[in-house]
ROVO-768417 format. One line per 8 residues: for each residue z negated, y negated, x negated of C-alpha. Coordinates in nm, 3 decimals. Each point is the difference from the previous one (the first is absolute). Layout:
// ROVO-768417
Z Y X  ...
***
This chain:
// ROVO-768417
-9.522 -10.331 -11.342  -0.117 -0.242 -0.265  0.089 0.242 -0.285  0.345 0.054 0.149  0.067 -0.375 0.009  -0.126 -0.052 -0.357  0.250 0.259 -0.122  0.295 -0.114 0.213
-0.043 -0.371 -0.085  -0.063 0.056 -0.371  0.298 0.239 -0.039  0.246 -0.134 0.260  0.333 0.098 -0.159  0.023 0.371 0.075  -0.169 0.307 0.149  -0.357 -0.138 -0.025
0.084 -0.279 0.244  0.014 0.243 0.295  -0.258 0.222 0.171  0.102 0.348 -0.118  -0.215 0.168 0.267  0.193 -0.187 0.268  -0.076 -0.325 0.179  -0.028 0.050 0.379
0.245 -0.287 0.062  0.261 0.144 -0.239  -0.026 0.373 0.076  0.214 -0.019 0.318  0.291 -0.140 -0.208  0.018 0.312 -0.218  0.296 0.221 0.095  0.015 0.377 -0.023
0.286 -0.024 -0.256  -0.207 -0.233 -0.221  -0.298 0.233 0.012  0.214 0.304 -0.091  0.176 -0.188 -0.280  -0.331 -0.124 -0.144  -0.145 0.350 0.011  0.308 0.156 -0.164
-0.011 -0.235 -0.302  -0.372 -0.060 -0.049  -0.139 0.344 0.087  0.235 0.171 -0.243  -0.076 0.191 -0.325  0.204 -0.263 -0.195  -0.267 -0.252 0.101  -0.296 0.232 -0.067
-0.257 0.053 -0.276  -0.167 0.341 -0.045  -0.356 0.022 -0.129  -0.187 0.324 -0.068  -0.359 0.037 -0.119  -0.188 0.320 -0.078  0.002 0.306 -0.225  0.271 0.215 0.159
0.313 0.064 -0.211  0.238 -0.291 0.058  0.322 0.206 -0.017  -0.067 0.160 0.339  -0.053 -0.344 0.159  0.324 -0.134 -0.145  0.194 0.308 0.110  -0.129 -0.038 0.357
0.065 -0.375 0.010  0.357 0.065 -0.115  0.077 0.293 0.230  -0.172 -0.120 0.317  0.071 -0.374 -0.021  0.225 -0.145 -0.268  0.279 0.259 0.021  0.044 -0.078 0.371
0.107 -0.362 -0.066  0.271 -0.193 -0.180  -0.122 -0.271 -0.238  0.045 -0.352 0.145  -0.072 -0.354 -0.118  -0.275 -0.108 0.241  0.007 -0.372 -0.099  -0.374 -0.035 0.055
-0.078 -0.204 -0.312  -0.213 -0.303 0.088  0.135 -0.311 -0.175  -0.235 -0.242 -0.175  -0.136 -0.284 0.213  0.148 -0.339 -0.097  -0.289 -0.210 -0.138  -0.088 -0.324 0.183
0.015 -0.343 -0.160  -0.296 -0.127 0.207  -0.292 0.150 0.200  0.037 0.070 0.374  -0.241 -0.014 0.296  0.010 0.179 0.339  -0.223 0.010 0.308  -0.010 0.290 0.249
-0.212 0.085 0.306  -0.173 0.316 0.126  -0.221 0.117 0.287  -0.370 -0.101 -0.018  -0.240 0.273 -0.117  -0.278 0.059 0.253  -0.195 0.214 -0.249  -0.008 -0.257 -0.281
-0.297 -0.232 -0.039  0.054 -0.364 0.097  0.284 -0.067 0.244  0.092 -0.341 -0.150  0.026 0.131 -0.356  0.276 0.259 0.006  0.261 -0.158 -0.225  0.127 0.194 -0.305
0.159 -0.155 -0.307  0.131 0.146 -0.324  0.184 -0.116 -0.309  0.240 0.258 -0.150  0.198 0.009 -0.325  0.306 0.209 -0.083  -0.053 0.205 -0.319  0.241 0.192 -0.229
0.183 0.323 0.073  -0.235 0.301 0.028  0.224 0.202 -0.233  -0.142 -0.204 -0.293  -0.284 0.250 -0.027  -0.234 -0.178 -0.240  0.039 -0.341 0.163  -0.073 0.159 0.339
-0.310 0.174 -0.146  -0.121 -0.329 -0.152  0.052 -0.193 0.323  -0.179 0.259 0.213  -0.299 -0.020 -0.240  0.017 -0.379 0.006  0.001 0.012 0.380  -0.322 0.209 0.001
-0.164 -0.251 -0.234  0.101 -0.282 0.236  -0.128 0.146 0.329  -0.222 0.310 -0.045  -0.373 -0.029 0.055  -0.244 -0.291 0.013  0.063 -0.098 -0.365  0.370 -0.066 0.052
0.117 -0.363 0.006  0.165 0.020 0.344  -0.305 0.170 0.155  -0.217 -0.285 -0.128  0.248 -0.272 0.102  0.118 0.131 0.338  -0.238 0.260 0.144  -0.315 -0.189 -0.104
0.138 -0.334 0.123  -0.111 0.108 0.350  0.333 -0.122 0.137  0.118 0.345 0.117  -0.118 0.354 0.068  0.197 0.208 -0.254  0.306 -0.005 -0.224  0.334 -0.022 0.181
0.183 0.330 0.071  0.190 0.157 -0.294  -0.204 -0.191 -0.255  0.073 0.082 -0.365  0.286 0.169 -0.181  0.268 0.167 0.212  0.231 0.228 -0.198  0.186 0.179 0.280
0.303 -0.234 0.011  0.261 -0.022 -0.278  -0.155 -0.323 -0.121  -0.376 -0.002 0.026  -0.201 -0.283 0.151  -0.357 -0.131 -0.005  -0.170 -0.145 0.306  -0.333 -0.177 0.045
-0.155 -0.190 0.291  -0.255 0.011 0.281  -0.020 0.122 0.358  -0.240 -0.126 0.267  0.035 -0.370 -0.093  0.024 -0.312 0.217  0.352 -0.143 0.024  -0.118 -0.330 -0.155
-0.095 0.184 -0.324  0.352 0.123 -0.088  0.055 -0.272 -0.261  -0.350 0.047 -0.145  0.073 0.370 -0.064  0.335 -0.086 -0.167  -0.177 -0.251 -0.226  -0.268 0.256 -0.089
0.269 0.253 -0.103  0.169 -0.256 -0.230  -0.331 -0.118 -0.148  -0.115 0.358 -0.067  0.323 0.079 -0.188  -0.050 -0.315 -0.215  -0.358 0.109 -0.078  0.114 0.348 -0.107
0.272 -0.141 -0.228  -0.267 -0.216 -0.163  -0.292 0.249 -0.023  0.154 0.350 0.012  -0.202 0.313 0.090  -0.330 0.134 -0.136  0.039 0.297 -0.238  -0.245 0.204 0.210
0.221 -0.026 0.309  0.304 0.123 -0.194  -0.210 0.288 -0.142  -0.123 0.091 0.350  0.359 0.015 0.122  0.113 0.225 -0.286  -0.308 0.218 0.060  0.115 0.034 0.362
0.339 0.130 -0.118  -0.169 0.246 -0.238  -0.226 0.142 0.272  0.289 0.019 0.250  0.202 0.200 -0.254  -0.289 0.249 -0.036  -0.098 0.023 0.369  0.183 0.294 0.159
0.111 -0.040 0.358  0.149 0.290 0.195  0.315 -0.198 0.070  0.063 -0.085 -0.366  0.366 0.109 0.008  0.068 -0.186 0.324  -0.171 -0.311 -0.134  0.226 0.012 -0.307
0.307 0.029 0.222  -0.085 -0.312 0.195  -0.096 -0.177 -0.324  0.345 0.051 -0.155  0.209 -0.014 0.321  0.074 -0.374 0.024  0.084 -0.052 -0.366  0.214 0.315 -0.016
0.180 -0.092 0.324  0.121 -0.315 -0.174  0.112 0.206 -0.304  -0.308 -0.070 -0.213  -0.129 0.270 -0.237  -0.263 0.214 0.181  -0.111 0.166 -0.326  -0.082 -0.336 -0.162
-0.203 -0.087 0.305  -0.223 0.305 -0.043  -0.095 -0.085 -0.358  -0.309 -0.194 0.107  -0.185 0.063 -0.325  0.268 -0.165 -0.212  0.026 -0.292 0.247  -0.375 -0.063 -0.034
0.034 0.014 -0.382  0.292 -0.246 0.008  -0.196 -0.229 0.232  -0.299 -0.001 -0.241  0.235 -0.072 -0.290  0.157 -0.300 0.180  -0.347 -0.142 0.067  -0.107 0.045 -0.363
0.313 -0.167 -0.134  -0.017 -0.285 0.251  -0.336 -0.076 0.168  0.185 -0.228 0.246  0.242 0.279 0.100  -0.122 0.010 0.363  -0.032 -0.378 0.039  0.363 -0.036 -0.108
0.105 0.253 0.267  -0.189 -0.200 0.266  0.181 -0.315 -0.116  0.341 0.172 -0.006  -0.018 0.196 0.329  -0.225 -0.218 0.216  -0.035 -0.358 -0.123  0.366 -0.054 -0.100
0.158 0.232 0.257  0.219 -0.184 0.252  0.051 0.319 0.205  -0.322 -0.065 0.190  -0.052 0.054 0.372  -0.278 -0.150 0.214  -0.026 0.179 0.333  -0.243 -0.086 0.279
-0.056 0.181 0.328  -0.194 -0.138 0.296  -0.085 0.155 0.337  0.189 -0.098 0.313  -0.160 0.093 0.335  0.345 0.050 0.150  0.136 0.211 -0.290  -0.008 0.341 0.176
0.134 -0.154 0.320  0.293 -0.160 -0.188  0.077 0.329 -0.183  0.002 0.194 0.326  0.222 -0.263 0.159  0.249 0.018 -0.290  0.005 0.380 0.023  0.046 -0.012 0.379
0.288 -0.247 -0.039  0.162 0.218 -0.266  -0.026 0.304 0.226  0.140 -0.191 0.299  0.294 -0.124 -0.207  0.073 0.357 -0.121  -0.025 0.150 0.350  0.215 -0.274 0.156
0.281 0.072 -0.245  0.020 0.365 0.118  0.256 0.121 0.254  -0.110 0.244 0.277  0.173 0.277 -0.205  -0.204 -0.096 -0.314  -0.323 0.013 0.201  0.089 0.340 0.146
0.080 0.132 -0.348  -0.330 -0.131 -0.143  -0.190 0.158 0.288  0.173 0.335 -0.056  -0.061 -0.018 -0.376  -0.369 -0.067 0.079  -0.021 0.313 0.212  0.182 0.198 -0.270
-0.246 -0.127 -0.263  -0.296 0.092 0.219  0.140 0.351 0.048  0.057 0.037 -0.376  -0.353 -0.121 -0.078  -0.142 0.263 0.234  0.196 0.289 -0.156  -0.167 0.218 -0.265
0.150 -0.067 -0.343  0.118 0.273 -0.232  -0.226 -0.033 -0.300  0.119 0.322 -0.168  0.206 -0.201 -0.253  -0.317 -0.158 -0.145  -0.185 0.165 -0.290  -0.336 0.135 0.114
-0.305 0.180 -0.132  -0.150 0.295 0.184  -0.366 0.020 0.097  -0.016 0.311 -0.224  0.085 -0.226 -0.300  -0.335 -0.180 0.035  -0.287 0.108 -0.225  -0.251 0.193 0.211
-0.301 -0.123 -0.201  -0.098 -0.340 -0.139  -0.117 -0.034 -0.360  -0.374 -0.074 0.004  -0.132 -0.315 -0.173  -0.305 0.050 -0.222  -0.270 -0.259 0.063  -0.356 -0.007 -0.123
-0.288 -0.190 0.157  -0.300 -0.106 -0.206  -0.288 -0.238 0.065  -0.014 -0.322 -0.202  -0.277 -0.259 -0.036  -0.238 0.250 0.160  0.145 0.080 0.341  0.345 -0.154 0.048
0.281 0.255 0.038  0.306 -0.054 -0.221  0.313 0.212 0.043  0.189 0.061 -0.327  0.363 0.109 0.015  0.169 0.076 -0.333  0.369 -0.099 0.013  0.286 -0.096 -0.235
-0.040 -0.374 0.076  0.189 -0.126 -0.306  -0.292 -0.190 -0.158  -0.105 -0.172 0.325  -0.341 0.037 0.171  -0.020 -0.020 0.382  -0.337 -0.089 0.150  -0.099 -0.005 0.368
-0.326 -0.046 0.189  -0.079 0.035 0.369  -0.290 -0.186 0.161  -0.114 0.066 0.357  -0.015 -0.268 0.271  -0.249 0.195 0.213  -0.282 -0.257 -0.027  0.222 -0.306 0.060
-0.092 -0.186 0.323  0.267 0.008 0.271  0.060 -0.378 0.000  0.101 -0.001 -0.370  0.263 0.275 0.030  0.300 -0.223 0.085  -0.054 -0.188 -0.329  0.015 0.308 -0.226
0.379 -0.025 -0.069  -0.043 -0.368 -0.099  -0.299 0.091 -0.219  0.211 0.268 -0.174  0.292 -0.238 -0.045  -0.201 -0.276 -0.170  -0.263 0.206 -0.186  0.208 0.038 -0.318
0.151 -0.351 0.023  -0.298 -0.240 0.020  -0.152 0.050 -0.345  -0.312 0.190 -0.114  -0.280 -0.038 -0.253  0.095 -0.266 -0.255  0.370 0.014 0.095  0.152 -0.243 0.248
0.291 0.123 0.214  0.263 -0.104 -0.255  -0.178 0.172 -0.290  -0.056 0.315 0.207  0.372 0.015 0.093  0.085 -0.035 -0.370  -0.234 0.284 -0.102  0.128 0.226 0.278
0.360 -0.054 -0.120  -0.088 0.044 -0.369  -0.213 0.313 0.037  0.107 0.188 0.317  0.286 0.087 0.232  -0.189 -0.185 0.276  -0.330 0.034 0.191  0.014 0.065 0.374
-0.239 0.049 0.292  0.127 0.134 0.334  -0.183 0.092 0.323  0.051 0.360 0.114  -0.058 0.191 0.322  0.021 0.372 -0.085  0.022 0.238 0.299  -0.175 0.335 -0.024
0.217 0.311 -0.036  -0.169 0.195 0.280  -0.142 -0.246 0.258  0.201 -0.277 0.169  -0.313 -0.206 0.071  -0.129 0.000 -0.359  0.108 -0.220 -0.292  -0.115 -0.153 -0.327
0.011 -0.376 -0.056  -0.009 -0.176 -0.333  0.174 -0.200 -0.270  0.207 0.153 -0.278  -0.009 -0.180 -0.335  0.286 0.095 -0.232  0.136 -0.100 -0.340  0.173 0.137 -0.309
0.030 -0.098 -0.365  0.127 0.112 -0.340  -0.271 0.218 -0.156  -0.074 -0.260 -0.272  -0.107 -0.246 0.275  -0.230 0.232 0.196  -0.335 -0.161 -0.104  0.143 -0.344 0.090
0.121 0.119 0.341  -0.336 0.158 0.088  -0.179 -0.316 -0.118  0.214 -0.206 0.241  -0.096 0.232 0.289  -0.364 -0.027 -0.103  0.016 -0.382 0.012  0.182 0.004 0.337
-0.261 0.234 0.152  -0.307 -0.171 -0.148  0.097 -0.368 -0.024  0.286 -0.072 0.240  0.067 -0.368 0.059  0.015 -0.118 0.361  -0.031 -0.370 -0.081  0.358 -0.114 -0.063
0.065 -0.144 0.347  0.330 -0.173 -0.082  0.152 0.311 -0.156  -0.135 0.212 0.287  0.186 -0.228 0.244  0.322 0.048 -0.200  -0.041 0.381 0.012  -0.073 -0.007 0.376
0.316 -0.201 0.072  0.212 0.234 -0.216  -0.147 0.311 0.167  0.061 -0.138 0.350  0.357 -0.097 -0.090  0.075 0.343 -0.155  -0.137 0.180 0.308  0.202 -0.220 0.235
0.321 0.049 -0.205  -0.057 0.377 -0.008  -0.008 0.057 0.377  0.382 0.012 0.053  0.033 0.255 -0.284  -0.281 0.223 0.123  -0.003 -0.068 0.375  0.018 0.374 0.083
-0.313 0.062 -0.210  -0.192 -0.281 0.172  0.112 0.136 0.339  -0.109 0.353 -0.102  -0.346 -0.112 -0.118  -0.055 -0.190 0.327  0.127 0.287 0.218  -0.241 0.242 -0.172
-0.295 -0.238 0.009  -0.195 0.163 0.286  0.098 0.363 -0.064  -0.260 0.082 -0.269  -0.304 -0.183 -0.140  0.184 -0.072 -0.328  0.275 -0.182 0.195  -0.206 -0.309 0.073
-0.091 -0.042 -0.367  0.364 0.052 -0.106  0.099 -0.283 0.238  -0.279 -0.223 -0.139  0.104 0.062 -0.363  0.377 0.024 0.025  0.126 -0.085 0.348  0.108 -0.309 0.192
-0.370 -0.090 0.039  -0.014 -0.052 -0.378  0.322 -0.211 0.000  -0.146 -0.225 0.273  -0.344 -0.024 -0.164  0.157 -0.118 -0.327  0.210 -0.257 0.190  -0.323 -0.138 0.157
-0.182 -0.012 -0.336  0.297 -0.173 -0.168  -0.009 -0.270 0.272  -0.374 -0.076 -0.045  -0.081 -0.343 -0.138  -0.335 0.124 -0.134  0.036 0.338 -0.171  -0.359 0.020 -0.137
-0.135 0.220 0.284  0.258 0.267 -0.092  -0.075 -0.029 -0.373  -0.372 0.048 0.078  0.073 0.341 0.157  0.130 0.143 -0.330  -0.340 0.035 -0.180  -0.131 0.186 0.308
0.289 0.249 -0.016  -0.056 0.033 -0.375  -0.363 0.105 0.059  0.117 0.304 0.198  0.301 0.090 -0.210  -0.038 -0.080 -0.371  -0.282 0.240 -0.084  -0.019 0.370 -0.073
-0.189 0.116 0.310  0.286 0.194 0.153  0.251 0.000 -0.280  0.235 0.240 -0.178  0.253 -0.037 -0.283  0.310 0.178 -0.123  0.187 -0.010 -0.330  0.342 0.135 -0.102
0.065 0.006 -0.374  0.117 0.226 -0.285  -0.240 0.259 -0.150  -0.023 -0.209 -0.321  -0.124 -0.301 0.198  -0.260 0.173 0.215  -0.313 -0.034 -0.215  0.063 -0.373 -0.053
0.064 -0.032 0.374  -0.326 0.176 0.090  -0.197 -0.244 -0.219  0.173 -0.308 0.139  -0.044 0.106 0.363  -0.365 0.095 -0.060  -0.067 -0.342 -0.159  0.165 -0.176 0.293
-0.200 0.197 0.258  -0.329 -0.073 -0.179  0.060 -0.374 0.047  0.030 0.031 0.380  -0.285 -0.098 0.229  -0.172 0.238 0.239  -0.177 -0.084 0.325  -0.381 0.002 -0.026
-0.026 0.189 0.328  0.273 0.191 0.176  0.200 -0.225 0.234  0.046 0.115 0.356  0.358 0.084 0.099  0.144 -0.253 0.248  0.131 0.294 0.200  -0.258 0.239 0.152
0.198 0.324 -0.053  0.065 0.093 -0.364  0.091 0.355 -0.101  -0.018 0.126 -0.358  0.289 0.211 -0.117  0.004 0.166 -0.343  0.321 -0.038 -0.199  0.183 0.332 -0.043
-0.121 0.247 -0.259  0.262 0.171 -0.205  0.092 0.126 -0.346  -0.127 -0.242 -0.262  -0.202 -0.208 0.248  -0.369 0.025 -0.085  -0.188 -0.252 0.209  0.177 -0.082 0.323
-0.092 -0.347 0.121  -0.081 -0.095 0.356  0.208 -0.237 0.213  -0.179 -0.190 0.278  0.228 -0.016 0.303  -0.044 -0.195 0.322  0.040 0.179 0.332  -0.028 -0.096 0.365
-0.103 0.288 0.227  0.032 -0.219 0.314  0.351 -0.130 -0.075  0.245 0.006 0.292  0.366 -0.077 -0.081  0.157 -0.255 0.233  0.365 -0.089 0.073  0.076 -0.356 -0.112
0.333 -0.184 0.034  0.046 -0.325 -0.196  0.295 -0.236 -0.026  -0.013 -0.254 -0.285  0.239 -0.280 0.091  0.177 -0.109 -0.318  0.303 -0.222 -0.067  0.221 0.290 -0.111
0.342 0.085 0.145  -0.092 0.373 -0.016  -0.288 0.232 0.092  -0.225 0.243 -0.184  -0.119 0.272 0.238  -0.266 0.267 -0.056  -0.166 0.269 0.208  -0.291 0.199 -0.145
-0.148 0.328 0.120  -0.332 0.157 -0.105  0.069 0.358 -0.123  -0.155 0.232 -0.260  -0.171 -0.052 -0.341  0.152 0.109 -0.333  -0.183 0.333 -0.025  0.104 0.120 0.349
0.303 0.234 0.010  0.151 -0.223 0.274  0.018 -0.288 -0.254  0.262 0.189 -0.202  0.209 0.064 0.313  -0.024 -0.366 0.107  0.106 -0.110 -0.349  0.317 0.212 0.019
0.053 -0.116 0.360  -0.012 -0.369 -0.105  0.284 0.058 -0.251  0.196 0.206 0.250  -0.028 -0.267 0.272  0.099 -0.273 -0.249  0.311 0.173 -0.136  0.124 0.176 0.312
-0.086 -0.240 0.280  -0.156 -0.339 -0.076  0.245 -0.105 -0.273  0.294 0.054 0.235  -0.166 -0.163 0.302  -0.168 -0.299 -0.167  0.226 -0.080 -0.292  0.347 0.134 0.077
0.003 -0.068 0.374  -0.270 -0.267 0.030  0.103 -0.209 -0.300  -0.347 -0.026 -0.159  -0.029 -0.010 -0.380  -0.211 0.312 0.005  -0.232 0.222 0.200  -0.174 0.333 -0.009
-0.324 0.196 0.026  -0.273 0.071 -0.252  -0.343 0.159 -0.016  -0.284 -0.163 -0.194  -0.255 0.191 -0.209  -0.255 -0.107 0.264  0.191 0.182 0.278  0.165 -0.296 0.175
0.358 0.080 0.107  0.215 -0.315 0.007  0.343 -0.070 0.151  0.142 -0.332 -0.122  0.306 -0.222 -0.023  0.086 -0.271 -0.254  0.194 -0.323 0.063  0.095 0.121 0.344
0.211 -0.198 0.253  -0.173 0.204 0.277  -0.364 0.033 0.108  -0.077 0.179 0.330  0.322 0.207 -0.044  -0.138 0.121 -0.333  -0.326 0.108 0.168  0.221 0.199 0.241
0.174 0.158 -0.302  -0.344 0.105 -0.131  -0.065 0.176 0.334  0.342 0.170 -0.019  -0.075 0.112 -0.357  -0.323 0.165 0.116  0.185 0.176 0.287  0.265 0.114 -0.249
-0.271 0.147 -0.226  -0.182 0.169 0.291  0.323 0.164 0.116  0.060 0.146 -0.349  0.365 -0.115 -0.018  0.027 0.053 -0.376  0.121 0.282 -0.224  -0.155 0.194 -0.288
0.236 -0.191 -0.232  -0.148 -0.330 0.134  -0.351 0.130 -0.069  0.094 0.106 -0.354  0.145 -0.345 -0.072  -0.320 -0.164 0.131  -0.208 0.230 -0.224  0.211 -0.091 -0.304
-0.047 -0.366 0.082  -0.379 0.039 0.035  -0.023 0.199 -0.326  0.201 -0.271 -0.178  -0.295 -0.231 0.077  -0.275 0.259 -0.055  0.150 0.103 -0.335  0.094 -0.352 -0.114
-0.093 -0.034 -0.369  -0.345 -0.145 -0.072  -0.038 -0.227 -0.305  -0.260 0.101 -0.264  -0.195 -0.313 0.101  -0.038 0.126 0.360  -0.076 0.370 -0.054  -0.329 0.100 0.165
-0.004 -0.314 0.215  0.002 0.188 0.335  -0.304 0.194 -0.113  -0.178 -0.319 -0.113  0.075 -0.209 0.310  0.029 0.248 0.288  -0.199 0.293 -0.141  0.319 0.204 0.042
0.005 0.309 -0.221  0.310 0.176 -0.130  -0.112 0.301 0.205  0.013 -0.209 0.319  0.345 -0.131 -0.096  0.122 0.356 -0.063  -0.132 0.112 0.341  0.186 -0.292 0.164
0.313 0.096 -0.194  -0.014 0.354 0.137  -0.042 -0.140 0.352  0.315 -0.214 -0.051  0.202 0.304 -0.115  -0.119 0.197 0.305  0.096 -0.256 0.269  0.227 0.164 0.261
0.211 -0.116 0.297  -0.277 0.121 0.229  -0.266 -0.204 -0.189  0.210 -0.318 0.030  0.047 0.038 0.377  -0.371 0.085 0.032  -0.128 -0.315 -0.183  0.251 -0.217 0.189
-0.144 0.119 0.329  -0.362 0.010 -0.117  -0.020 -0.346 -0.161  0.299 -0.219 0.083  0.054 0.054 0.371  -0.123 -0.257 0.254  -0.368 0.042 0.084  -0.062 0.231 -0.299
-0.122 -0.248 -0.263  -0.072 -0.371 0.002  0.300 -0.224 -0.076  -0.013 -0.359 -0.132  0.298 -0.240 -0.011  0.080 -0.323 -0.179  0.295 -0.235 -0.019  0.068 -0.291 -0.236
0.284 -0.224 0.111  0.132 -0.276 0.224  -0.100 -0.080 0.362  0.056 0.300 0.222  0.036 -0.040 0.376  -0.061 0.360 0.102  -0.314 0.025 -0.215  -0.129 -0.337 0.124
0.017 0.141 0.358  -0.182 0.322 -0.094  -0.381 -0.052 0.027  -0.072 0.304 -0.223  0.122 -0.199 -0.306  -0.213 -0.255 -0.186  0.217 -0.289 -0.125  -0.125 -0.185 -0.310
***
């Protein structure tokens, strides 16, 4: 909401002043003729841009585009050019209100403020490149001037939404501010923004920070992602849409060279830009947003009034016609569609076998397994390490995500947190630690728990990167209380802001919590429990007790007792890599005597043997032979106008043949039943079914106006599956959809990762592939009856959303 208002107030003259996705109060005014007219002019080849990426011959593409699309239309003038915004002669200020956020820390400090500046047209490629770099220098990381001035002031919890350079509109803009502040501090934040800009104009930026930023561009250009072509499309789309030159935009190398040249010729190059675009810019917007307890009530009242006004203006004939059209729509939505006009692959087009990935495992520093995977990584080295959490006491587990989040941000050895951030940016593509719960492929009640450390760097920086890891493992700093408080507030704010975007995932984690032993840990690490824990920590006046837990977690985690590593690099790099990893591992501490696992049942599982794998390593998994799944229903009451609904069912592990059938069934139910029921008829943003690697089958909806009705739709979907009301063509489409995910390209940096993390061999993947090919109509009906039917397996349910009368009356639901 805040981002939308920044854009509409800063660019009020034309298209950016309205909500393109539709404002609930305006949608009822749209007429059918307007919608058709808009579609006919905007969704027309004359208003389109075509982008192709790949190594197929282009002629065939162009021929198809011409014959199947362009030749069917007459050229028109769409009149979709966005005119330039008229610049202001003096700054403007606006205040808006929103609903309070029950998940955010501190109920009295929920005001957001930002200061935004209009920048030049994005079609000026080099100026846009310069300003996006300048924006990173201003706000990225703990060494940036706005981080020091705003985040570390302690006035707020995190930067305001949409902070930094925004180049999606015809004229770009830059925004900076704070969220989570007290209303009385609005002026203070404005003064800090002005003072910081003055300081930058006077002092400029350190050379090392500019170098670190250019290093980041260099490593991004070399790092290969699987969606490289798609990323390029979205990178050029905005500029090209406004008739900029997309080819110029892709010449990053020459833009970097030109940028360096400008800095050499004029050391104050960047300071002058700050003066021109920020200090002396009259097109400056200050926007503040504060919570209003009655906000949702007022919105609902306005919508109800709008609806009443619309209904009252209808004659009995109009109402009858609308009712009949509604019935007609419902009938149409229930009819099977003829999809024969769409291009389609056949299951026989899919490769029967997967190409195997060569990995080699060797012991380093005596007894630590390291997996080496030789790949064309373009001069970049990818390093990962996995450390077990088996010995960590139960009471410390909830703090593992926070430990991971701050570990690489608090300083280490002789480096304080600012110096560490600088070294990370100068020498690596980033250092990360993330908690993982890895289900076993053949037992639902068995899993591995640990933390994955990952990083990558240009090969010339490998010794420096491994030295940084060595310092973090051996001499981490857990003293910087003030900075720790800043990181806690930011983490809590990010988690709270993320719930509306990922509500279906939070609902799914909670619904699956009591279905397998791993579920409880997944909730602790990544569920609503974690969101609420971080809110509590962020509200503490004395944060020392939490800080004191970190060295205890470190004792169990940052050693090489139950540790393994993996490296992906080119053949030319491998001997240097082996030395660097060996040196790093030799610096790690070992426990004098073996620590007892916190969990009584640990099973050892050797990693798969295979061609080129000499010494398989052992993974220590946790199991619970006495575990009994239990049905749990939870409703999290949240101030949202919509619901996120999930139902989870315990089914079969990855290696079981039924898993392949359930995987196909999830796609089939999504495409042929749930999409129609939940999205088309029910009006939710999305919904469907999916099966996790750990064998939990989930039915979910996203941004859903319904709740208990959706749970009824889940029941209907299961009945539909059990009755086998689907064709062979439906099954083939579901298989194609599943194979699209199974065969999705894997980047050179991630090859061999399934083997390293899950102990999943290529042979096991091939066996699963053959099971997917073999799934029949009979198998799908069989697994529907065997696992999904009532009383067959344990079901869990969860709902995130507003107050709900029918659930409040039902004692089987826990309301939180």
